[in-house]
Structure formats: C-alpha cells, structure tokens
VEXLUMPA-441567 format. One record per residue (C-alpha): x, y, z; residue number from 1. Coordinates in Angstrom, 3 decimals. Each point is the difference from the previous one (the first is absolute). Example, Ala and Ser with C-alpha at 12.3 -4.5 7.8 and 13.67 -1.06 7.14 Angstrom:
12.300, -4.500, 7.800, 1
1.370, 3.440, -0.660, 2
***
This chain:
-0.016, -0.072, 0.047, 1
2.862, 2.462, 0.771, 2
1.745, -0.713, -3.277, 3
-3.153, 0.666, -1.815, 4
-0.491, 3.199, 1.602, 5
3.472, 1.194, -0.934, 6
-0.457, -1.025, -3.669, 7
-3.186, 2.001, 0.036, 8
1.661, 3.018, 1.331, 9
2.804, -0.178, -2.417, 10
-2.349, -0.297, -3.013, 11
-1.918, 2.990, 1.387, 12
3.186, 2.172, 0.385, 13
1.255, -1.081, -3.620, 14
-3.387, 0.996, -1.446, 15
0.198, 3.354, 1.939, 16
3.617, 0.640, -1.265, 17
-0.868, -0.771, -3.503, 18
-2.914, 2.456, -0.193, 19
2.234, 2.551, 1.407, 20
2.713, -0.808, -2.572, 21
-2.476, 0.085, -2.770, 22
-1.133, 3.556, 0.941, 23
3.819, 1.271, 0.032, 24
2.523, 0.774, -2.864, 25
2.734, -2.418, -0.400, 26
3.618, 1.466, -0.124, 27
3.147, -1.581, -1.424, 28
3.122, 2.111, 0.922, 29
-2.204, 2.623, 1.730, 30
-1.796, 0.082, 3.265, 31
-2.564, 2.581, -1.249, 32
-1.545, -1.433, -3.373, 33
-2.317, 2.350, -1.526, 34
-1.660, -2.517, -2.351, 35
-1.364, -3.497, 0.533, 36
3.307, -1.205, -1.074, 37
3.007, 2.384, 0.117, 38
3.497, -1.096, -0.883, 39
2.918, 2.440, 0.420, 40
3.620, -0.801, -0.945, 41
2.654, 1.007, -2.334, 42
-1.095, -2.125, -2.750, 43
-3.121, -1.902, -0.670, 44
-1.284, -2.216, -2.810, 45
-3.144, -1.974, -0.675, 46
-0.094, -2.351, -3.069, 47
-2.669, -2.007, -1.614, 48
1.202, -2.796, -2.102, 49
-1.709, -2.174, -2.712, 50
0.356, -3.756, 0.854, 51
-0.186, -0.885, -3.574, 52
2.361, 2.143, -2.077, 53
2.063, 1.806, 2.607, 54
-1.479, 3.571, -0.588, 55
0.618, 2.236, 3.124, 56
-1.279, 3.383, 0.871, 57
0.408, 1.957, 3.114, 58
0.683, 3.425, 1.696, 59
3.175, 1.169, 1.815, 60
0.806, 2.961, 1.975, 61
3.570, 1.376, 0.991, 62
0.685, 3.275, 1.418, 63
-1.775, 2.736, -2.096, 64
-0.753, -2.526, -2.918, 65
-2.906, -2.048, -0.455, 66
-0.375, -2.779, -2.771, 67
-2.742, -1.967, -1.751, 68
1.861, -2.514, -2.267, 69
0.324, -3.560, -1.333, 70
2.662, -2.174, 1.166, 71
0.872, -2.068, -3.120, 72
-0.231, 0.315, -3.806, 73
-3.747, 1.140, -0.098, 74
-1.416, 3.334, -0.993, 75
-1.870, 2.105, 2.414, 76
-3.727, 0.230, -1.153, 77
-2.766, 2.165, 1.262, 78
-3.710, -1.275, -0.248, 79
-3.483, 0.549, 1.335, 80
-2.339, -2.868, 0.678, 81
-0.162, -1.380, -3.405, 82
1.933, -2.346, -2.240, 83
2.323, 2.661, -1.614, 84
2.559, 2.522, 1.131, 85
0.033, 3.702, -0.876, 86
3.580, 1.015, 0.813, 87
3.305, -1.814, 0.017, 88
3.450, 0.735, 1.149, 89
2.599, -1.919, -1.766, 90
2.697, -1.883, 1.659, 91
3.688, 0.965, -0.981, 92
-0.847, 3.110, -2.170, 93
-2.528, 1.677, 2.336, 94
-2.274, 0.778, -3.066, 95
-3.554, 1.041, 1.178, 96
-2.885, -1.098, -2.079, 97
-3.600, 1.480, 0.336, 98
-2.196, -2.146, -2.043, 99
2.993, -1.471, -1.808, 100
1.089, -3.453, 0.862, 101
3.469, 0.221, -1.211, 102
1.236, 3.435, 0.403, 103
2.942, 0.966, -2.166, 104
0.878, 3.413, 1.502, 105
0.078, 1.806, 3.440, 106
-3.689, 0.795, -0.328, 107
-2.183, -1.979, -2.484, 108
-3.566, 1.047, -0.181, 109
-2.651, -1.970, -2.072, 110
-2.738, 2.356, -0.197, 111
-0.763, 3.607, 0.311, 112
1.615, 2.481, 2.353, 113
-2.334, 2.797, 1.544, 114
1.451, 3.139, 1.852, 115
-2.683, 2.650, 0.661, 116
2.094, 2.575, 1.926, 117
3.403, -0.613, -1.599, 118
2.051, 3.075, -0.663, 119
2.176, 0.855, -3.106, 120
3.349, -0.356, 2.000, 121
-1.263, -3.242, 1.860, 122
1.453, -2.447, -2.601, 123
3.643, 0.485, -1.138, 124
1.783, -1.668, -2.847, 125
3.586, 0.835, 0.965, 126
2.047, -2.277, -2.211, 127
1.630, 1.914, -2.750, 128
-2.197, 3.031, 0.887, 129
1.330, 3.522, -0.804, 130
-1.240, 3.470, -0.440, 131
-1.840, 0.334, -3.343, 132
-0.408, -3.653, -0.887, 133
-3.358, -1.426, -1.059, 134
-1.169, -3.427, 1.123, 135
-0.868, -2.367, -2.796, 136
-1.167, -3.559, -0.623, 137
0.797, -2.901, -2.391, 138
-2.455, -2.413, -1.356, 139
0.334, -2.284, 3.008, 140
-0.741, 2.892, 2.541, 141
3.615, 0.427, 0.978, 142
0.480, 3.695, 1.158, 143
3.081, 1.932, -0.556, 144
1.135, 3.594, 0.487, 145
1.277, 1.580, -3.293, 146
1.649, 3.213, -1.046, 147
-2.148, 2.179, -2.470, 148
2.076, -0.976, -2.909, 149
-0.853, -3.728, 0.328, 150
-3.610, 0.595, 1.104, 151
-3.023, -1.483, -1.830, 152
-2.050, 1.703, -2.714, 153
-2.184, 1.775, 2.334, 154
2.979, 2.185, 1.008, 155
2.009, -0.234, -3.090, 156
-2.731, 0.936, -2.570, 157
-0.086, 3.822, 1.215, 158
0.884, 3.056, -1.632, 159
-0.452, 3.782, 0.109, 160
0.810, 2.635, -2.587, 161
-0.457, 3.624, -0.753, 162
-0.817, 1.538, -3.401, 163
0.624, 3.841, -0.103, 164
0.525, 2.914, -2.341, 165
1.588, 3.380, 0.508, 166
-1.810, 2.403, -2.159, 167
1.513, -0.926, -3.401, 168
-1.478, -1.756, -2.910, 169
0.759, -3.825, -0.060, 170
2.137, 0.055, 3.036, 171
-1.721, -2.690, 2.012, 172
2.370, -2.145, 2.317, 173
-0.316, -3.092, 2.032, 174
1.500, -0.198, 3.425, 175
0.176, -3.488, 1.528, 176
-0.401, -0.041, 3.780, 177
0.126, -3.790, 0.232, 178
-0.842, -2.934, -2.174, 179
0.296, -3.435, 1.706, 180
-1.147, -2.449, -2.603, 181
-0.405, -0.142, -3.845, 182
-1.990, 3.364, -0.782, 183
1.518, 2.070, -2.594, 184
-0.570, 3.856, -0.801, 185
0.209, 1.660, -3.286, 186
-0.386, 3.676, -1.136, 187
0.764, 0.872, -3.814, 188
1.471, 3.595, 0.580, 189
-2.559, 1.006, -2.590, 190
-2.768, 0.903, 2.413, 191
-0.606, 1.966, 3.302, 192
-3.066, -1.645, 1.093, 193
0.175, -3.918, -0.305, 194
2.179, -2.932, 0.944, 195
-0.214, -3.902, 0.062, 196
0.249, -2.519, 2.831, 197
0.384, -3.529, -1.099, 198
-0.980, -2.718, 2.509, 199
1.967, -3.223, -0.777, 200
-1.472, -2.324, 2.519, 201
-3.420, -0.996, -0.277, 202
-2.279, 0.382, 3.068, 203
-2.282, 2.517, 1.885, 204
1.557, 3.267, 0.700, 205
-0.818, 2.903, 2.321, 206
0.727, 3.654, -1.438, 207
-0.120, 3.215, 1.688, 208
0.156, 3.087, -2.219, 209
0.638, 3.642, 0.842, 210
0.079, 2.779, -2.780, 211
0.314, 3.573, 0.917, 212
0.122, 2.913, -2.594, 213
0.947, 3.604, 0.659, 214
-1.039, 2.657, -2.362, 215
2.469, 2.809, -0.246, 216
-1.499, 2.102, -2.844, 217
-1.569, 0.468, -3.151, 218
-3.540, -1.505, 0.734, 219
-1.689, 3.305, -0.805, 220
-2.601, -0.699, 2.686, 221
-1.203, -3.219, -1.902, 222
-0.842, -3.218, 2.037, 223
2.416, -2.877, 0.125, 224
-0.811, -3.602, 0.040, 225
2.578, -2.403, 1.250, 226
-0.411, -3.786, -0.674, 227
2.402, -2.988, 0.393, 228
-0.878, -3.489, -0.963, 229
1.647, -3.183, -1.024, 230
-0.929, -1.784, -3.293, 231
-0.907, -3.771, -0.598, 232
-2.155, 0.184, 3.176, 233
-3.513, 1.186, 0.903, 234
1.432, 2.553, 2.452, 235
-0.237, 3.692, -0.325, 236
1.405, 2.548, 2.687, 237
-0.930, 3.600, -0.460, 238
-0.522, 3.062, 1.792, 239
-1.276, 3.409, -1.495, 240
1.340, 3.330, 1.120, 241
-2.557, 2.449, -1.496, 242
0.685, 3.238, 1.938, 243
1.162, 2.847, -2.007, 244
3.828, 0.080, 0.225, 245
2.165, 2.964, 0.966, 246
2.047, 2.357, -2.252, 247
3.406, -1.523, -1.245, 248
1.427, 1.582, 3.284, 249
-2.143, -2.190, 2.183, 250
-0.152, -3.855, 0.942, 251
-2.899, -2.525, 0.031, 252
0.310, -3.708, 0.632, 253
-2.140, -3.085, -0.620, 254
0.877, -3.579, 1.305, 255
-1.240, -3.466, -0.114, 256
0.427, -2.865, 2.520, 257
-1.377, -3.555, -1.034, 258
0.440, -3.411, 0.914, 259
-1.203, -3.128, -1.729, 260
0.999, -3.721, -0.796, 261
0.793, -1.274, -3.438, 262
0.341, -3.643, -1.155, 263
2.814, -0.583, -2.338, 264
-0.545, -3.173, -1.861, 265
3.098, -0.080, -2.056, 266
2.977, 2.456, -0.196, 267
-1.560, 3.189, -1.186, 268
0.936, 3.579, -0.428, 269
-2.205, 2.766, 1.336, 270
0.062, 3.730, -1.019, 271
-0.708, 2.670, 2.591, 272
-0.660, 3.466, -1.513, 273
-1.642, 3.097, 1.424, 274
-1.817, 2.539, -1.999, 275
-0.126, 3.854, 0.458, 276
-2.258, 2.070, -1.929, 277
1.140, 3.396, -1.537, 278
3.246, 0.031, 1.733, 279
3.390, 0.306, -1.749, 280
2.880, -2.335, 1.275, 281
1.854, 2.963, 1.248, 282
-2.963, 1.082, 2.063, 283
-0.230, -2.809, 2.341, 284
1.937, -2.255, 2.423, 285
-1.105, -3.514, 0.425, 286
0.920, -3.105, 2.025, 287
-1.562, -3.548, -0.196, 288
1.131, -2.414, 2.500, 289
-1.030, -3.750, -0.388, 290
0.496, -2.605, 2.859, 291
-0.870, -3.713, -0.766, 292
0.531, -3.334, 1.529, 293
-1.152, -3.583, -0.680, 294
-2.481, -1.205, 2.626, 295
-0.999, -3.418, -1.640, 296
0.943, -2.181, -2.851, 297
***
C-alpha cells in the first residue's frame, strides 16, 4: 500500500511538472528563452535530408550572417503549395531565375516586368557607357552603348541645312549644319529661290521647315505673298504677307514655320522653293532652314 501511494504521488508530480514545462519556453544555450524553442550559440544549423537521393536543405547563422542553403549538388528552388516552382537559384553560378527553369544570366525573367514608380535614373547600364553615347540593340535584344558615328539609322539619318541669298541675282548658297546619313543637297547657282534635297534611303521622314524673308525696298506698297513648298508630294506650306510694305528705306518681314511627315518609297530628289511676288532679288533677303530625320523604315 505504501509503495502504491508513492507511485501515485510521483505520477502526479510528473504530470504537474509537464504541464508547467509545456507552458514555458525552452532554451538551449540561454536561460531566458523568448520563443517556444530558443537556441543561442555562435553557430547553428538545421538540415532536412532526403532519404532517397541525398538532397539537403537547411539554414545556418554565424555572427551577423544568416544562410538558407542546400548542402549538396541541388539547386535552391522556391515554390508555393503546388507542383511547380516559381523561382530558382542555380548552384555554382548564383544565377536567379524568375519563371525561368534554367537561368543563363544573373537575373533571368520569363515574363513581363512592371515598375509603376520607377524613376529615369533608377536603372543604369554602366558597361561601356560614356557621355553622348546612345543605347542600341541588335536583332537578339543585346543592348550596347555606341557613339553617334556608329549609331543606327534613327540617329544617323539626320540632317539640317540652310539656303540663303544676299540681295543679288542667282546668289543662293547652301550651308550644311550637319548631315549624318545619305541625304545630298544641290543648288544650281542659277537661281536665288530654289534648291534640291535628295533622300537616298527610303523610309518615313519628319521635316521641320522655316523660311523668313525680309523686304528691304522696291515694293511700292504692293502686297507680298511668300510661299515655300516641295514638289513630288501633296504638301504645300504657305503664308501671305498682305500689308502695304514700307518705302525702300524701311523693312518688313514674312516668315513660315511648318512640320510634316513624308514617306520616301525610293531614293528621290525633292525641290524646295519659295515665291515672292513683285520683289526684285536685290530688294529682299531670304533664309530657308530645313531639318529632317528618318523616323521609320
């Protein structure tokens, strides 16, 4: 009877002890555990191993570093509760794939990338970058910084010229400000009001045209009409200056600003000319500036 009472007492104490232990945190390496299981040491690792093929995964902490890693030849894959994985970190290379099962570069994304609040300077391509270079792509999508001289057609096929006279018959001259591409300019020196631009590369071009004419005298109060247009296209740019012009000792000016697109199916010469009514060449000064660039092939 005495032995049975002792056994019952020990069992009761064990039950009470276990209930108290179950309500407490357990600490290894610490007397004040803050979680149900707290382990505090200089290095700790927990590993899960596959019994069939030897794959191992675990975590490890040391000092200020924390690791989630595999321990053999396996890649590290991230997945939700389905049969596939959505992200992979390749062993050896460290290549990260998002939606890509076999990434071939540091970050390989199979799908779209969305960035709603990205700023212009948030993404930088620093390799071979320099002031004034342009970022271009080949047919495979490989980007590269290039200087202007080696840039593609959207930069190369660009030109600006100015045609002007200086109050003398047939004295028109062409000044080329820049010509990156295949356009050529022509003036016959037999006229003071026309010139030719030859576009040698087919495509869709954007043009900006400015023409200004200053009447210096000889108008006799008659109205002056100023036109400029290019032939071989259904485009006409004109402005009418109909005020009575001052005496030969005064000045009056008419000007044109126009922008348009022109499709060039084959290499073609376009003639630009302006028309002035009742004004002799020695009584006016005119300047025509044409800027053009290829915007699509």
